[in-house]
KEDO-359113 format. One line per 10 residues: their letters; for each residue y, x, z of N, C-alpha, C. Coordinates in Angstrom, 3 decimals. Atoms other than C-alpha are relative to their C-alpha. Layout:
<nodes>
a> Y X Z Y X Z Y X Z ~ ...
</nodes>
This chain:
<nodes>
mtgtgtvlit> 1.029 -0.840 0.581 -2.885 8.532 -7.349 -0.169 -0.337 -1.475 ~ 0.219 0.199 1.426 -3.557 9.026 -11.038 -1.445 0.315 -0.343 ~ 1.354 -0.285 0.417 -6.742 9.346 -13.057 -0.978 -1.016 0.536 ~ 1.041 0.890 -0.497 -10.032 7.830 -12.029 -0.475 0.475 1.355 ~ 0.516 -0.353 -1.310 -11.668 7.769 -8.653 -0.593 -1.218 0.666 ~ 0.604 1.069 -0.789 -13.414 5.701 -6.024 0.756 -0.148 1.307 ~ -0.562 0.308 -1.314 -11.849 4.014 -2.999 -1.035 -0.798 0.774 ~ 0.957 0.673 -0.872 -14.211 3.021 -0.193 0.750 -0.831 1.029 ~ -0.598 0.895 -0.996 -13.247 0.035 1.964 -1.111 -0.577 0.850 ~ 0.997 0.608 -0.877 -15.378 -0.833 4.977 0.460 -1.403 0.373
ggtgglgyet> -0.341 1.379 -0.336 -15.553 -4.500 5.866 0.761 -0.679 -1.130 ~ -0.723 0.525 1.148 -14.592 -5.596 2.359 -0.450 -1.350 -0.492 ~ 0.516 1.283 0.475 -16.404 -8.928 2.142 0.896 -1.179 0.346 ~ -0.896 1.085 -0.372 -13.587 -10.974 3.650 1.270 0.532 0.615 ~ -1.213 -0.363 -0.718 -10.153 -10.963 5.207 0.786 1.118 -0.650 ~ -0.862 -1.079 0.461 -7.986 -7.868 4.921 -0.693 0.902 -1.014 ~ 0.708 -0.887 0.913 -10.625 -5.693 3.264 -0.177 -0.598 -1.376 ~ 0.205 0.708 1.272 -11.348 -8.273 0.580 1.301 -0.063 -0.795 ~ -1.291 0.103 0.681 -7.679 -8.800 -0.224 0.472 1.364 -0.497 ~ -0.390 -1.345 0.412 -7.029 -5.056 -0.339 -0.791 0.440 -1.220
agrlaaarpg> 0.851 -0.378 1.123 -9.964 -4.496 -2.677 0.447 -0.685 -1.288 ~ -0.426 0.731 1.186 -8.767 -7.189 -5.059 1.283 0.544 -0.588 ~ -1.278 -0.525 0.481 -5.275 -5.780 -5.270 -0.140 1.411 -0.565 ~ 0.241 -1.332 0.545 -6.502 -2.233 -5.773 -0.681 -0.069 -1.363 ~ 0.723 0.129 1.259 -8.899 -3.306 -8.504 0.908 -0.489 -1.118 ~ -0.910 0.527 1.014 -6.161 -5.231 -10.320 1.052 1.029 -0.392 ~ -1.067 -0.963 0.275 -3.559 -2.487 -10.008 -0.504 1.276 -0.644 ~ 0.577 -1.236 0.526 -5.896 0.386 -10.914 -1.347 -0.305 -0.662 ~ 1.261 0.408 0.629 -8.474 -0.932 -13.399 -0.920 1.161 -0.344 ~ 0.849 -1.150 0.279 -9.722 2.595 -14.066 -0.740 0.525 1.209
wtvlitgrda> 0.646 -0.432 -1.228 -10.781 3.034 -10.465 -1.253 -0.830 0.280 ~ 1.105 0.769 -0.568 -13.946 1.948 -8.709 0.335 -0.284 1.455 ~ -0.202 0.384 -1.400 -13.524 0.031 -5.462 -1.369 -0.336 0.584 ~ 1.295 0.200 -0.654 -16.579 0.228 -3.223 0.227 -0.690 1.335 ~ -0.161 0.744 -1.241 -16.692 -2.433 -0.522 -1.337 -0.063 0.737 ~ 1.228 0.073 -0.789 -19.196 -2.546 2.312 0.020 -1.223 0.917 ~ 0.172 1.086 -0.954 -20.554 -5.261 4.565 -1.360 0.117 0.656 ~ 1.283 -0.078 -0.714 -23.408 -5.796 7.001 -1.142 -0.618 -0.789 ~ 1.008 0.677 0.799 -25.233 -8.005 4.496 0.158 0.428 -1.451 ~ -0.072 -0.527 1.361 -26.051 -6.465 1.107 0.306 -1.083 -1.019
rraddaarrl> -0.217 1.071 0.972 -26.161 -9.780 -0.754 1.433 -0.499 0.053 ~ -1.386 0.458 -0.121 -22.814 -10.878 0.629 0.964 1.030 -0.584 ~ -0.851 -1.049 0.560 -21.284 -7.520 -0.308 -0.038 -0.029 -1.520 ~ 0.128 0.072 1.458 -22.637 -7.800 -3.856 0.718 -1.222 -0.554 ~ -0.655 1.225 0.455 -21.406 -11.390 -4.190 1.522 0.162 0.029 ~ -1.445 -0.221 -0.110 -17.923 -10.430 -2.962 0.483 0.934 -1.101 ~ -0.380 -0.951 1.045 -17.829 -7.509 -5.396 0.063 -0.679 -1.362 ~ -0.005 0.711 1.288 -18.720 -9.770 -8.326 1.220 -0.906 -0.117 ~ -1.172 0.876 0.034 -15.987 -12.257 -7.415 1.272 0.817 -0.203 ~ -1.188 -0.833 0.119 -13.429 -9.484 -7.042 0.122 0.608 -1.394
sagsgghvvg> -0.028 -0.552 1.353 -14.392 -7.889 -10.353 0.449 -1.041 -1.010 ~ -0.349 1.073 0.931 -14.144 -11.215 -12.158 1.462 -0.401 0.137 ~ -1.366 0.451 -0.223 -10.821 -12.097 -10.576 1.056 1.038 -0.300 ~ -0.989 -1.060 0.163 -9.133 -8.715 -10.954 -0.087 0.712 -1.346 ~ 0.208 -0.754 1.218 -10.580 -7.352 -14.161 -0.327 1.456 0.255 ~ 0.309 -1.374 -0.364 -11.380 -4.157 -12.277 -1.476 0.183 0.286 ~ 1.395 -0.327 -0.281 -14.587 -2.479 -11.175 -0.204 0.075 1.506 ~ 0.276 0.052 -1.428 -15.729 -3.448 -7.691 -1.507 -0.059 0.198 ~ 1.430 0.001 -0.310 -19.180 -2.681 -6.312 -0.177 -0.179 1.506 ~ 0.273 0.262 -1.405 -20.762 -3.701 -3.033 -1.155 0.829 0.517
arldlaslae> 1.087 -0.761 -0.629 -23.027 -1.895 -0.585 -0.138 -0.441 1.447 ~ 0.249 0.318 -1.398 -24.622 -2.575 2.764 0.392 1.184 0.883 ~ -0.284 -1.009 -1.015 -23.266 -0.688 5.756 0.241 -0.723 1.318 ~ -0.137 0.572 -1.331 -23.808 -1.812 9.340 0.537 1.084 0.921 ~ -0.653 -1.022 -0.808 -21.356 0.174 11.448 -0.481 -0.003 1.446 ~ 0.574 -0.003 -1.346 -23.257 -0.784 14.606 -1.200 0.926 0.095 ~ 1.117 -0.938 0.017 -25.877 1.784 13.602 0.469 1.341 -0.540 ~ -0.407 -1.321 0.472 -24.994 5.474 13.419 -1.013 0.563 -0.988 ~ 1.006 -0.430 0.973 -28.282 6.083 11.594 0.330 -0.571 -1.379 ~ -0.346 0.589 1.279 -27.141 3.676 8.897 1.260 0.640 -0.587
vrafaaelpg> -1.187 -0.725 0.476 -23.759 5.413 8.692 -0.416 1.307 -0.659 ~ 0.472 -1.275 0.562 -25.558 8.717 8.120 -0.725 -0.209 -1.326 ~ 0.738 0.273 1.228 -27.853 7.206 5.501 0.952 -0.375 -1.136 ~ -0.978 0.410 1.009 -24.933 5.612 3.657 0.735 1.219 -0.548 ~ -0.732 -1.191 0.435 -23.002 8.900 3.567 -0.885 0.925 -0.833 ~ 0.918 -0.873 0.731 -26.074 10.794 2.382 -0.310 -0.545 -1.386 ~ 0.366 0.623 1.277 -26.787 8.299 -0.407 1.186 -0.169 -0.952 ~ -1.174 0.273 0.833 -23.217 7.941 -1.678 0.086 0.906 -1.234 ~ -0.087 -0.834 1.214 -23.280 10.988 -4.006 -0.970 -0.418 -1.098 ~ 0.989 0.407 0.988 -26.358 9.568 -5.735 0.322 -1.302 -0.709
rglpplrgiv> -0.368 1.274 0.638 -24.572 6.337 -6.706 0.654 0.210 -1.368 ~ -0.600 -0.264 1.298 -22.978 8.039 -9.708 1.411 -0.531 -0.155 ~ -1.361 0.517 0.050 -19.466 6.885 -8.804 0.996 1.129 -0.264 ~ -1.040 -1.019 0.170 -16.226 8.706 -9.692 0.330 0.663 1.345 ~ -0.318 -0.719 -1.242 -14.838 11.202 -7.136 0.653 -0.901 1.045 ~ -0.540 0.801 -1.104 -13.967 9.744 -3.745 1.440 0.420 0.262 ~ -1.420 -0.318 -0.121 -10.183 9.549 -3.597 0.694 -0.817 1.076 ~ -0.604 0.794 -1.058 -9.620 7.054 -0.816 -1.061 -0.598 0.905 ~ 0.870 0.652 -0.979 -11.250 5.750 2.359 0.882 -0.893 0.858 ~ -0.708 0.941 -0.863 -10.018 2.654 4.180 -0.953 -0.434 1.103
cnagtqvvrg> 0.825 0.351 -1.157 -11.539 2.322 7.649 0.523 -1.318 0.553 ~ -0.539 1.326 -0.271 -10.986 -1.407 7.924 -0.877 -0.861 0.897 ~ 0.887 0.906 -0.736 -14.064 -3.071 9.432 0.254 0.092 1.497 ~ -0.223 0.003 -1.446 -13.672 -4.108 13.047 -0.607 -1.216 0.654 ~ 0.542 1.110 -0.768 -14.946 -6.356 15.778 0.714 -0.067 1.334 ~ -0.602 0.205 -1.313 -13.785 -7.753 19.098 -0.954 -0.881 0.813 ~ 0.968 0.718 -0.841 -16.353 -8.755 21.730 0.677 -0.333 1.326 ~ -0.715 0.399 -1.213 -14.798 -10.762 24.549 -0.869 -0.786 0.973 ~ 0.888 0.748 -0.900 -17.720 -12.744 25.979 -1.112 0.926 0.477 ~ 0.953 -0.955 -0.532 -19.515 -10.184 28.091 0.119 1.350 -0.684
itytedgfet> 0.057 -1.317 0.625 -20.457 -6.688 26.952 -1.291 0.079 -0.818 ~ 1.189 -0.240 0.817 -22.826 -5.892 24.098 -0.047 1.473 -0.387 ~ 0.197 -1.410 0.338 -24.268 -2.564 23.021 -0.726 0.108 -1.331 ~ 0.652 -0.253 1.270 -25.383 -1.125 19.710 -1.388 0.587 0.230 ~ 1.331 -0.590 -0.111 -28.839 0.251 18.972 0.056 1.432 0.513 ~ -0.172 -1.355 -0.522 -27.439 3.663 19.924 0.350 0.017 1.483 ~ -0.326 0.091 -1.416 -26.573 2.397 23.410 1.482 0.078 0.304 ~ -1.450 -0.084 -0.194 -22.799 2.370 22.886 0.609 -1.397 -0.001 ~ -0.710 1.278 -0.037 -20.422 -0.473 23.707 0.462 -0.338 -1.408 ~ -0.124 0.369 1.402 -20.050 -2.442 20.474 1.398 0.188 -0.561
tfavnhlahf> -1.358 -0.092 0.543 -16.262 -2.595 20.084 0.390 1.449 -0.242 ~ -0.304 -1.423 0.153 -15.814 1.148 20.657 -0.833 0.598 -1.126 ~ 0.901 -0.598 0.977 -18.838 1.990 18.505 0.373 -0.376 -1.432 ~ -0.297 0.456 1.351 -17.884 -0.124 15.480 1.416 0.379 -0.419 ~ -1.399 -0.200 0.386 -14.096 0.175 15.528 0.378 1.472 -0.091 ~ -0.371 -1.417 -0.009 -13.914 3.886 16.326 -1.123 0.942 -0.399 ~ 0.975 -1.079 0.128 -17.093 5.926 16.568 -0.667 0.030 -1.376 ~ 0.659 0.040 1.308 -18.799 4.766 13.354 0.940 0.480 -1.097 ~ -0.961 -0.451 1.001 -15.630 5.297 11.319 0.280 1.494 0.142 ~ -0.173 -1.430 -0.230 -15.102 8.698 12.928 -1.127 0.782 -0.655
llvnlllpav> 1.146 -0.681 0.590 -18.609 9.718 11.890 0.012 -0.124 -1.517 ~ 0.012 0.227 1.448 -18.356 8.183 8.417 0.997 0.910 -0.704 ~ -1.026 -0.823 0.645 -15.112 9.951 7.558 -0.389 1.473 0.041 ~ 0.386 -1.401 -0.094 -16.355 13.301 8.833 -1.138 0.351 -0.946 ~ 1.119 -0.262 0.901 -19.580 13.029 6.846 0.431 -0.008 -1.469 ~ -0.444 0.114 1.387 -17.664 12.123 3.684 1.062 1.031 -0.380 ~ -1.068 -0.956 0.310 -14.992 14.828 3.966 -0.383 1.014 -1.077 ~ 0.334 -0.947 1.074 -16.930 17.315 1.802 0.048 -0.615 -1.397 ~ 0.050 0.658 1.308 -17.004 14.716 -0.993 1.359 -0.483 -0.488 ~ -1.284 0.570 0.409 -13.336 13.684 -1.023 0.745 0.948 -0.922
agearivfva> -0.793 -0.785 0.931 -11.082 14.828 -3.838 1.284 0.467 0.678 ~ -1.228 -0.538 -0.562 -7.927 16.831 -3.181 1.080 -1.050 0.143 ~ -1.079 0.935 -0.314 -5.032 14.914 -1.623 -0.474 -1.452 0.058 ~ 0.511 1.363 -0.192 -7.286 11.910 -1.051 0.742 -0.672 1.141 ~ -0.689 0.768 -1.047 -5.810 9.172 1.095 -1.026 -0.703 0.880 ~ 0.874 0.628 -0.987 -7.529 7.997 4.254 0.875 -0.831 0.926 ~ -0.782 0.907 -0.839 -6.223 4.996 6.178 -0.898 -0.614 1.057 ~ 0.679 0.658 -1.108 -7.379 3.828 9.592 0.774 -1.266 0.337 ~ -0.651 1.262 -0.333 -6.601 0.152 10.146 0.033 -0.136 1.513 ~ -0.206 0.052 -1.446 -5.180 -0.024 13.648 0.576 -1.368 0.373
sdthdparrt> -0.601 1.253 -0.447 -3.156 -2.677 15.463 1.114 0.319 0.984 ~ -1.086 -0.189 -0.969 0.118 -2.937 17.349 -0.442 -0.307 1.420 ~ 0.471 0.278 -1.354 -1.958 -4.154 20.290 -0.341 1.280 0.762 ~ 0.272 -1.263 -0.694 -2.632 -0.466 21.039 1.207 0.473 0.798 ~ -1.262 -0.464 -0.589 1.005 -0.143 22.177 0.506 -0.996 1.038 ~ -0.462 0.935 -1.038 1.912 -1.721 25.543 1.454 -0.398 -0.156 ~ -1.421 0.301 0.158 5.593 -1.564 24.609 0.252 -1.143 -0.976 ~ -0.171 1.057 0.996 5.031 -4.112 21.832 -0.086 -1.396 0.592 ~ 0.109 1.304 -0.670 4.283 -6.935 24.300 -0.688 -1.032 -0.901 ~ 0.755 0.869 0.900 1.639 -8.501 22.067 -0.752 -1.111 0.720
gmpaprwaap> 0.796 0.959 -0.753 0.047 -10.501 24.859 -1.403 0.498 0.284 ~ 1.301 -0.605 -0.245 -3.020 -8.265 24.798 0.122 1.026 1.119 ~ -0.056 -0.987 -1.085 -3.909 -6.055 27.781 0.152 1.416 -0.546 ~ -0.234 -1.375 0.430 -2.829 -2.433 27.538 -1.304 0.782 -0.035 ~ 1.197 -0.848 0.008 -5.443 0.168 26.573 -0.191 0.686 1.340 ~ 0.298 -0.776 -1.200 -7.190 1.874 29.463 -0.761 1.237 -0.452 ~ 0.595 -1.210 0.521 -7.892 5.473 28.558 -1.024 0.577 0.963 ~ 1.034 -0.694 -0.769 -10.981 7.343 29.726 -0.654 1.001 -0.935 ~ 0.739 -0.932 0.844 -13.228 10.116 28.482 -0.836 -0.797 -1.007 ~ 0.770 0.733 1.010 -15.000 9.098 25.244 -1.385 -0.431 0.477
aelarsprge> 1.328 0.372 -0.490 -18.385 9.142 26.988 0.066 -1.239 0.871 ~ -0.157 1.192 -0.842 -17.080 6.577 29.474 0.361 -1.215 -0.839 ~ -0.346 1.107 0.883 -15.500 4.431 26.757 -1.231 -0.516 -0.735 ~ 1.199 0.383 0.742 -18.817 4.432 24.927 -0.974 -0.798 0.850 ~ 0.919 0.731 -0.881 -20.720 3.138 27.961 0.661 -1.232 0.593 ~ -0.809 1.120 -0.468 -17.922 0.845 29.193 -0.597 -0.721 1.211 ~ 0.578 0.648 -1.178 -19.102 0.123 32.748 0.913 -1.039 0.642 ~ -0.965 0.912 -0.633 -16.018 -1.975 33.501 -0.363 -1.458 -0.234 ~ 0.314 1.424 -0.078 -15.844 -5.760 33.826 -0.342 -0.674 -1.318 ~ 0.452 0.760 1.157 -17.242 -8.375 31.453 0.912 -1.180 -0.313
spregrrryt> -0.884 1.134 0.232 -14.285 -10.779 31.536 0.600 0.077 -1.404 ~ -0.652 -0.023 1.315 -12.572 -11.827 28.277 1.181 0.973 -0.051 ~ -1.135 -0.924 -0.014 -9.520 -9.824 29.353 -0.468 1.442 -0.182 ~ 0.511 -1.362 0.160 -11.577 -6.656 29.672 -0.560 0.211 -1.402 ~ 0.451 -0.102 1.384 -13.141 -7.399 26.297 1.160 0.265 -0.942 ~ -1.191 -0.239 0.819 -9.683 -7.585 24.768 0.559 1.390 0.254 ~ -0.470 -1.352 -0.294 -8.754 -4.358 26.562 -0.841 1.044 -0.740 ~ 0.834 -0.925 0.758 -11.732 -2.628 24.970 0.444 0.041 -1.465 ~ -0.498 0.038 1.375 -10.344 -3.766 21.619 1.282 0.825 -0.134 ~ -1.259 -0.746 0.114 -6.826 -2.406 22.243 -0.234 1.496 0.194
tsklcnvlta> 0.325 -1.421 -0.178 -8.341 0.859 23.467 -0.606 0.577 -1.268 ~ 0.596 -0.488 1.251 -10.393 1.154 20.283 1.062 0.194 -1.074 ~ -1.076 -0.150 0.981 -7.231 0.664 18.243 0.852 1.232 0.300 ~ -0.652 -1.263 -0.351 -5.550 3.477 20.176 -0.825 1.169 -0.519 ~ 0.883 -1.043 0.544 -8.573 5.592 19.221 0.206 0.167 -1.496 ~ -0.222 -0.081 1.438 -7.946 4.731 15.562 1.259 0.804 -0.324 ~ -1.256 -0.705 0.265 -4.357 5.982 15.714 -0.127 1.478 0.370 ~ 0.205 -1.389 -0.412 -5.275 9.123 17.643 -0.837 0.760 -1.026 ~ 0.865 -0.644 0.990 -8.019 9.887 15.111 0.752 0.278 -1.288 ~ -0.787 -0.208 1.221 -5.658 9.429 12.169 0.919 1.203 0.153
yelarrrpdl> -0.927 -1.109 -0.216 -3.108 11.820 13.656 -0.739 1.332 0.111 ~ 0.746 -1.250 -0.173 -5.737 14.381 14.620 -0.555 0.487 -1.335 ~ 0.522 -0.403 1.298 -7.338 14.359 11.170 1.133 0.519 -0.891 ~ -1.146 -0.484 0.770 -3.878 14.754 9.601 0.366 1.427 0.406 ~ -0.278 -1.366 -0.448 -3.359 17.862 11.744 -1.057 0.973 -0.494 ~ 1.104 -0.889 0.361 -6.770 19.298 10.933 -0.128 0.204 -1.503 ~ 0.166 -0.067 1.457 -6.689 18.555 7.200 1.329 -0.298 -0.707 ~ -1.296 0.235 0.664 -3.155 18.981 5.805 -0.109 -0.204 -1.497 ~ 0.177 0.235 1.425 -4.614 18.827 2.298 -0.243 -1.474 -0.316 ~ 0.231 1.430 0.190 -5.364 15.114 2.817 1.240 -0.789 0.398
rvnafdpglm> -1.075 0.907 -0.413 -3.062 12.130 3.322 -0.636 -1.035 0.916 ~ 0.683 0.816 -0.999 -4.139 10.428 6.528 1.032 -0.790 0.795 ~ -0.963 0.849 -0.696 -2.280 7.477 8.044 -0.715 -1.139 0.725 ~ 0.485 1.184 -0.707 -2.756 4.521 10.374 0.836 -1.201 -0.454 ~ -0.636 1.193 0.557 -1.894 0.945 9.403 -0.178 -1.181 0.938 ~ 0.037 1.242 -0.775 -1.000 -2.133 11.434 0.170 -1.172 -0.951 ~ -0.123 1.132 0.926 -1.728 -5.279 9.397 0.762 -1.189 0.574 ~ -0.641 1.136 -0.637 0.047 -7.531 11.883 -1.023 -1.024 0.466 ~ 0.872 1.083 -0.444 -1.377 -10.685 13.401 -0.412 -0.825 -1.215 ~ 0.505 0.720 1.175 -3.584 -12.248 10.723 -0.978 -1.091 0.423
pgtglardys> 0.911 1.081 -0.393 -4.998 -15.549 12.013 -0.777 -0.519 -1.186 ~ 0.846 0.540 1.049 -7.802 -17.134 10.063 -1.088 0.953 -0.430 ~ 1.036 -0.972 0.344 -9.805 -13.922 9.647 -1.143 -0.087 1.008 ~ 1.182 0.069 -0.841 -13.180 -13.276 11.296 0.084 0.799 1.282 ~ -0.085 -0.882 -1.156 -11.869 -10.971 14.015 -0.202 -0.740 1.320 ~ 0.063 0.754 -1.256 -11.757 -13.736 16.633 -1.292 -0.807 0.133 ~ 1.228 0.804 0.022 -15.329 -14.956 16.015 -0.649 -0.136 1.367 ~ 0.631 0.053 -1.313 -16.311 -14.238 19.639 0.837 -0.770 1.014 ~ -0.868 0.739 -0.907 -13.503 -16.336 21.124 -0.565 -1.402 0.278 ~ 0.447 1.340 -0.352 -13.907 -19.754 22.725 0.288 -0.976 -1.134
rlhllawrhv> -0.180 0.988 1.057 -14.048 -22.903 20.599 1.460 -0.403 -0.145 ~ -1.405 0.386 0.048 -10.472 -23.851 21.523 0.843 1.102 -0.639 ~ -0.736 -1.109 0.590 -9.151 -20.389 20.689 -0.292 0.127 -1.494 ~ 0.358 -0.081 1.413 -11.050 -20.418 17.394 0.710 -1.076 -0.813 ~ -0.690 1.088 0.687 -9.518 -23.774 16.477 1.449 0.396 -0.294 ~ -1.390 -0.434 0.192 -6.014 -22.383 16.996 0.076 1.159 -0.994 ~ 0.012 -1.180 0.860 -6.889 -19.115 15.246 -0.180 -0.372 -1.472 ~ 0.328 0.338 1.378 -8.264 -20.803 12.145 0.900 -1.054 -0.624 ~ -0.689 1.147 0.581 -6.091 -23.893 11.788 1.454 -0.159 0.437 ~ -1.370 0.179 -0.494 -2.866 -23.629 13.829 0.853 1.229 -0.292
lpalallpgl> -0.783 -1.216 0.156 -1.692 -20.013 13.832 0.294 0.383 -1.448 ~ -0.328 -0.368 1.384 -1.996 -19.510 10.035 1.288 -0.617 -0.519 ~ -1.227 0.639 0.458 0.880 -21.953 9.566 1.237 0.794 0.408 ~ -1.142 -0.779 -0.468 3.136 -19.571 11.500 0.349 1.144 -0.936 ~ -0.286 -1.063 0.965 2.861 -17.022 8.697 1.138 -0.395 -0.936 ~ -1.089 0.477 0.845 5.382 -19.190 6.832 1.358 0.221 0.634 ~ -1.266 -0.159 -0.718 8.024 -18.520 9.490 0.324 1.479 0.149 ~ -0.361 -1.414 -0.091 9.910 -15.197 9.337 0.238 0.429 1.440 ~ -0.359 -0.575 -1.286 10.295 -12.906 12.328 -1.030 -0.115 1.089 ~ 1.000 0.192 -1.044 7.124 -13.859 14.207 -1.111 1.051 -0.047
gvrtagrsga> 1.026 -1.033 0.113 4.978 -10.966 13.023 -1.361 -0.510 -0.427 ~ 1.265 0.578 0.479 2.292 -13.317 11.674 -0.057 0.176 -1.511 ~ 0.114 -0.287 1.432 1.029 -12.297 8.235 -1.291 -0.581 -0.545 ~ 1.228 0.407 0.666 -1.493 -13.586 5.760 -0.800 1.248 -0.353 ~ 0.826 -1.119 0.421 -4.421 -11.385 4.784 0.441 0.509 -1.368 ~ -0.474 -0.413 1.312 -3.017 -11.371 1.249 1.211 0.908 0.080 ~ -1.211 -0.820 -0.144 0.339 -10.002 2.322 -0.336 1.375 0.566 ~ 0.367 -1.282 -0.597 -1.180 -7.319 4.521 -0.881 0.808 -0.951 ~ 0.838 -0.695 0.966 -3.759 -6.502 1.836 0.815 0.673 -1.083 ~ -0.871 -0.595 1.010 -1.004 -5.883 -0.690 0.670 1.266 0.548
alaalvaapr> -0.632 -1.174 -0.610 0.726 -3.490 1.726 -1.001 1.137 0.163 ~ 1.013 -1.028 -0.189 -2.501 -1.648 2.508 -0.401 0.623 -1.335 ~ 0.323 -0.523 1.330 -3.338 -1.309 -1.189 1.082 0.953 -0.488 ~ -1.094 -0.885 0.401 0.085 0.196 -1.799 -0.070 1.328 0.747 ~ 0.108 -1.232 -0.790 -0.431 2.694 1.007 -1.095 0.907 -0.551 ~ 1.117 -0.765 0.561 -3.685 3.761 -0.667 0.322 0.533 -1.392 ~ -0.118 -0.328 1.419 -2.435 3.902 -4.254 1.410 0.262 -0.516 ~ -1.346 -0.096 0.568 1.351 3.739 -4.695 0.526 1.439 0.017 ~ -0.532 -1.364 0.067 3.068 6.976 -5.827 0.980 0.332 1.122 ~ -1.025 -0.304 -1.005 5.812 6.617 -3.200 -0.596 0.482 1.317
faavtgayfs> 0.641 -0.457 -1.230 3.265 7.345 -0.430 -0.854 1.252 -0.223 ~ 0.873 -1.112 0.373 1.702 10.335 -2.180 0.118 1.200 0.936 ~ -0.201 -1.177 -0.849 3.167 12.893 0.246 0.001 -0.333 1.487 ~ -0.118 0.430 -1.396 3.055 10.862 3.472 -1.320 0.200 0.728 ~ 1.200 -0.170 -0.813 0.579 11.876 6.173 0.386 0.033 1.473 ~ -0.259 0.003 -1.437 0.278 11.549 9.921 1.005 -1.041 0.437 ~ -0.976 1.045 -0.311 2.304 8.318 9.983 -0.705 -1.301 0.378 ~ 0.495 1.317 -0.423 1.874 4.820 11.396 0.835 -1.050 -0.714 ~ -0.703 0.996 0.810 2.752 1.908 9.135 -0.201 -1.399 0.568 ~ 0.052 1.430 -0.246 3.592 -1.668 9.989 0.370 -0.659 -1.319
glravrssea> -0.261 0.422 1.368 3.234 -3.279 6.608 0.334 1.226 -0.830 ~ -0.417 -1.113 0.840 5.131 -0.968 4.270 0.990 0.926 0.687 ~ -0.977 -0.816 -0.718 7.388 0.523 6.949 -0.698 0.979 0.932 ~ 0.478 -0.990 -0.959 6.631 3.751 8.781 0.773 -0.189 1.298 ~ -0.622 0.259 -1.299 7.308 3.071 12.477 -0.680 0.874 1.049 ~ 0.623 -0.753 -1.080 6.565 4.705 15.797 -1.177 -0.772 0.584 ~ 1.119 0.587 -0.719 3.241 4.080 17.431 0.231 0.218 1.491 ~ -0.183 -0.104 -1.451 2.643 4.153 21.196 0.237 1.439 0.423 ~ -0.241 -1.348 -0.522 3.727 7.108 23.292 -1.304 0.765 0.167 ~ 1.280 -0.676 -0.230 0.115 7.883 24.196 -0.611 0.513 -1.290
syspelaadl> 0.643 -0.371 1.268 -0.880 8.076 20.545 0.482 1.334 -0.529 ~ -0.554 -1.257 0.486 1.301 11.169 20.024 -0.456 1.209 0.813 ~ 0.472 -1.116 -0.822 -0.542 13.294 22.573 -1.050 0.809 -0.756 ~ 1.014 -0.821 0.675 -2.299 16.169 20.736 -1.179 0.307 0.914 ~ 1.081 -0.285 -0.941 -4.294 16.892 23.891 -0.972 -1.175 0.074 ~ 0.847 1.191 -0.053 -5.570 13.317 24.093 -0.815 -0.136 -1.291 ~ 0.688 0.111 1.276 -6.431 13.318 20.389 -1.115 1.033 -0.132 ~ 1.024 -1.050 0.077 -8.293 16.628 20.623 -1.183 -0.321 0.899 ~ 1.086 0.392 -0.907 -10.279 15.368 23.618 -0.843 -1.111 -0.621 ~ 0.721 1.091 0.652 -11.175 12.203 21.724 -0.865 0.546 -1.133
wrgsaelagl> 0.746 -0.567 1.129 -12.250 14.231 18.698 -1.262 0.714 0.488 ~ 1.149 -0.750 -0.519 -14.483 16.559 20.720 -1.044 -0.941 0.590 ~ 0.934 0.926 -0.632 -16.010 13.748 22.755 -0.715 -0.880 -0.999 ~ 0.608 0.846 1.026 -16.616 11.580 19.697 -1.023 0.784 -0.809 ~ 0.951 -0.841 0.730 -18.290 14.474 17.863 -1.289 0.166 0.797 ~ 1.191 -0.115 -0.851 -20.645 14.904 20.822 -0.802 -1.291 -0.022 ~ 0.688 1.292 -0.023 -21.469 11.193 20.984 -0.716 -0.277 -1.314 ~ 0.570 0.271 1.324 -22.126 11.039 17.249 -0.986 1.070 -0.437 ~ 0.891 -1.087 0.374 -24.165 14.241 17.232 0.485 0.730 -1.225 ~ -0.615 -0.536 1.196 -21.752 15.708 14.735 0.447 1.434 0.221
etpgletpdv> -0.543 -1.345 0.031 -21.157 19.362 14.017 1.102 0.022 -1.047 ~ -1.149 0.060 0.901 -17.773 19.928 12.396 0.474 1.394 -0.384 ~ -0.471 -1.297 0.445 -17.614 23.387 10.811 1.233 -0.139 -0.874 ~ -1.224 0.046 0.782 -14.173 24.103 9.400 1.002 -1.002 0.516 ~ -0.937 0.958 -0.591 -12.594 21.393 11.546 0.251 0.363 1.454 ~ -0.203 -0.448 -1.365 -11.956 23.474 14.622 1.286 -0.590 0.566 ~ -1.147 0.600 -0.663 -9.468 22.227 17.168 1.273 0.773 -0.325 ~ -1.246 -0.692 0.321 -5.902 23.015 16.059 0.770 0.383 1.252 ~ -0.881 -0.383 -1.096 -3.246 24.594 18.228 0.874 -1.204 0.345 ~ -0.730 1.224 -0.357 -1.832 21.598 20.115 1.474 0.258 0.231
trgrar> -1.418 -0.290 -0.184 1.480 23.399 20.553 0.800 -0.228 -1.268 ~ -0.710 0.198 1.254 2.276 22.626 16.910 0.791 -1.303 -0.027 ~ -0.838 1.187 -0.112 3.721 19.292 17.980 -0.664 -1.255 -0.503 ~ 0.512 1.320 0.312 3.326 15.688 17.067 -0.307 -0.160 -1.473 ~ 0.226 0.371 1.394 1.988 14.119 13.944 1.308 -0.482 -0.609 ~ -1.255 0.379 0.655 4.663 13.432 11.397 0.126 -1.496 -0.130
</nodes>
């Protein structure tokens, strides 16, 4: 992308979002990078550090994705911030609840609500404000694909209303399954939005296994020890699929800003390579059902985003 503009990154106070913001700010000093976090002070502090380190313009804002009311308020207030046109959205923030089941203030299972539903609502509310050929990236995960043999349980598909209530078991395995299912939702949403809005550039991104980030905060003490202090060393070894947040952040920043991706839409990236996602993710019927069900759950009316003809085939 050329010229000036704003790129919004959810979950930008640490990990992948933070690294992506820093690289975007350094590579495009004329842009504004808007990062969000659940704590306003932490978001502001992260923005100041990123601005100082990159020489770019980074601003912070509070956004708690566990509240759909807060998502609506954030989207409504964004035009009043006086920022340049919105030219990119990175749906990066995520969570993984494995010890029991928790619910948001809206009554939705937390992993589904934060990883999928809040981002679905946020993007739809911001669509009227995005500039032409804006790039939207949903951060997904190879764990959505059973064929990848990641060690995570395969997604279990159900109607969105059922996924949102999640009446199934409370074991850690079922918690991890809710995570992989939410990542399948991310890929389906990316492909469906690419079909509905061919004027945009919408893709999904797998950052790889990034130990040391906050995603595993709900794991046991032993698992956290390995996640924070043992697994990061494996990023030094090639071929294992373990990446640092810096490496994945550089790839994600390129997907958002590099000219070589200017015409790419409806694709799934592992790092900088476009690869196939799971077989289920290419179902237009499944994606349309998810879109309709998510719109109902979020109380969203989507004029101009009517369901496309699913006979048009798969996302590119």
